[in-house]
C-alpha positions in Angstrom: 28.9 -86.2 34.3 29.2 -82.4 33.9 31.7 -81.3 31.3 31.8 -77.7 32.5 31.2 -76.1 35.8 30.8 -72.4 36.7 29.7 -70.8 39.9 29.0 -67.4 38.1 25.4 -66.4 38.1 23.9 -64.6 35.2 21.6 -61.6 35.2 17.9 -62.2 34.8 15.9 -60.5 32.1 14.0 -58.4 34.7 17.3 -57.1 36.1 18.6 -56.2 32.7 15.3 -54.4 31.9 15.7 -52.5 35.2 19.2 -51.4 34.3 18.1 -50.3 30.8 15.2 -48.3 32.4 17.5 -46.5 34.7 19.9 -45.7 31.9 17.0 -44.4 29.8 15.8 -42.1 32.6 19.3 -40.7 33.2 19.7 -40.2 29.4 16.4 -38.3 29.1 17.3 -36.1 32.2 20.7 -35.4 30.7 19.4 -34.4 27.3 16.8 -32.2 29.0 19.4 -30.4 31.1 21.6 -30.1 28.1 18.8 -28.6 26.1 18.0 -26.1 28.9 21.7 -25.1 29.1 21.9 -24.6 25.3 18.7 -22.5 25.3 19.9 -20.4 28.2 23.2 -19.8 26.4 21.3 -18.9 23.2 19.0 -16.5 25.1 22.0 -14.8 26.8 23.6 -14.2 23.4 20.3 -12.7 22.3 20.2 -10.3 25.3 23.8 -9.3 24.6 23.1 -8.6 21.0 20.0 -6.6 21.7 21.5 -4.5 24.5 24.6 -3.6 22.4 22.2 -2.8 19.5 20.0 -0.6 21.7 23.0 1.3 23.0 24.1 2.1 19.4 20.5 2.6 18.1 19.7 5.2 20.8 22.9 7.2 20.1 21.3 8.2 16.8 17.9 8.9 18.3 17.9 12.6 17.3 19.2 11.7 13.8 16.3 9.3 13.2 13.8 12.0 14.4 15.4 14.7 12.3 15.3 12.4 9.2 11.6 11.9 9.7 10.9 15.7 10.1 12.8 16.4 6.9 10.3 14.3 5.0 7.7 17.0 5.9 5.1 14.3 6.3 3.0 13.3 9.3 3.5 9.5 8.7 5.5 6.7 10.1 9.2 6.9 9.3 10.8 3.4 9.0 14.4 3.1 10.2 15.3 -0.5 9.4 16.7 0.2 5.9 19.4 2.4 7.5 20.5 0.0 10.3 23.0 -2.4 8.6 25.7 0.4 8.5 25.5 0.7 12.3 28.7 -0.4 14.1 27.0 -2.8 16.5 24.5 -4.4 14.1 24.8 -8.2 14.8 26.2 -10.2 11.9 23.6 -12.9 12.4 20.7 -10.4 11.9 19.2 -9.4 8.6 17.1 -6.5 7.3 14.1 -7.2 5.0 12.1 -4.2 4.0 10.9 -2.4 7.2 11.8 -5.2 9.5 15.0 -6.5 11.2 15.2 -10.3 11.7 17.3 -11.8 14.5 18.5 -15.4 14.7 15.5 -16.7 16.8 12.9 -16.3 14.1 11.7 -13.1 15.8 11.7 -9.7 14.2 11.1 -6.1 15.0 10.2 -2.9 13.2 12.0 0.3 14.4 10.3 3.6 13.4 9.5 7.2 14.4 5.8 7.6 15.2 3.8 9.8 12.8 2.7 12.6 15.1 4.5 12.4 18.4 7.9 11.9 16.7 8.8 9.3 19.4 11.1 6.3 18.6 9.2 3.0 18.6 10.3 -0.6 18.4 7.6 -3.3 17.8 9.3 -6.6 18.7 7.4 -9.6 17.3 8.1 -12.9 19.1 8.2 -15.5 16.4 9.4 -18.3 18.5 7.4 -21.4 19.5 8.4 -20.5 23.0 6.9 -17.0 22.8 5.8 -16.8 26.4 9.2 -17.9 27.7 11.0 -15.6 25.3 8.7 -12.7 26.3 9.7 -13.1 30.0 13.4 -13.4 29.1 13.3 -10.3 26.8 11.4 -8.2 29.4 13.8 -9.0 32.2 17.0 -8.8 30.2 16.3 -6.2 27.5 13.3 -4.1 28.4 14.2 -3.6 32.1 17.8 -2.5 31.4 16.4 0.1 28.9 13.9 1.5 31.5 15.9 4.7 31.8 15.4 5.4 28.1 11.8 4.3 27.8 8.6 6.3 27.9 6.6 3.0 28.4 6.4 -0.6 27.3 3.6 -3.1 27.0 2.7 -6.4 25.3 0.2 -6.6 22.4 -1.6 -9.5 20.6 -4.1 -8.7 17.9 -7.0 -10.9 19.1 -6.1 -10.4 22.8 -5.6 -6.6 22.8 -3.0 -4.9 24.9 -1.7 -5.4 28.4 -1.2 -2.8 31.0 1.6 -0.4 30.3 4.7 0.0 32.5 6.6 3.2 32.4 10.3 4.3 32.2 12.2 5.8 35.1 11.3 9.4 34.2 7.5 8.8 33.8 6.5 6.4 36.5 5.2 7.2 40.0 4.4 3.6 41.4 0.7 4.5 41.6 -1.1 5.5 38.3 2.0 4.9 36.2 3.8 1.7 37.3 7.6 1.5 36.9 9.3 -1.0 34.7 12.3 -1.0 37.1 10.1 -2.2 40.0 8.3 -5.0 38.3 8.3 -8.4 40.1 8.7 -11.7 38.4 5.0 -12.3 38.9 4.1 -9.1 37.1 6.4 -10.0 34.2 4.8 -13.4 34.0 1.4 -11.8 34.0 2.2 -9.3 31.2 3.6 -12.2 29.1 0.5 -14.3 29.4 -0.6 -12.5 26.2 1.9 -14.9 24.5 0.9 -18.0 26.3 -0.8 -19.8 23.4 2.1 -19.1 21.1 0.2 -16.8 18.7 1.9 -13.8 17.3 2.9 -11.6 20.3 4.5 -8.1 20.2 6.5 -6.3 22.8 6.0 -2.5 22.2 8.9 -0.2 23.3 8.1 3.5 23.2 11.2 5.5 23.8 11.4 8.8 25.6 
């Protein structure tokens, strides 16, 4: 004689494992999308900080060059020590010696070149996503500055340098290619110098 009776069927172990597998896949996809969104948000903030900084930095271009000339020396004049007093210097950045460190682990050295007296920024990509960060910086920081640039290129010590692309006043689409006209493919190609995540430098030479 049956003491209890139920017509409810349970779930098999295979069914439960199937459900858990689906949940795991959805969780991984969700975490991946969340990580991408957070990284995009972080990069957008980086671009905003750099473009505001560049705007302020270039306002004092002649002052930096005059300060270098007053030294009476034909040698590099480092600007980093003077930057913290600038109105748009991001609060999350820091100055150490001749370098400015942002909040990505990347850093740059702003200086006036020794003989040409042109303003230079050597931006070193310290991220473990150097190739991705290179593409982002080129599209969102270098390109918007094309009207102020003489030229820009990417350098890595053991790789050498890439082809240079020129600012609006110095390019002719033939011998001197324009930054403003670069395609995504060209940006990807110039950033392959950073593909193996070694130290990679975007060189900005201002007009």
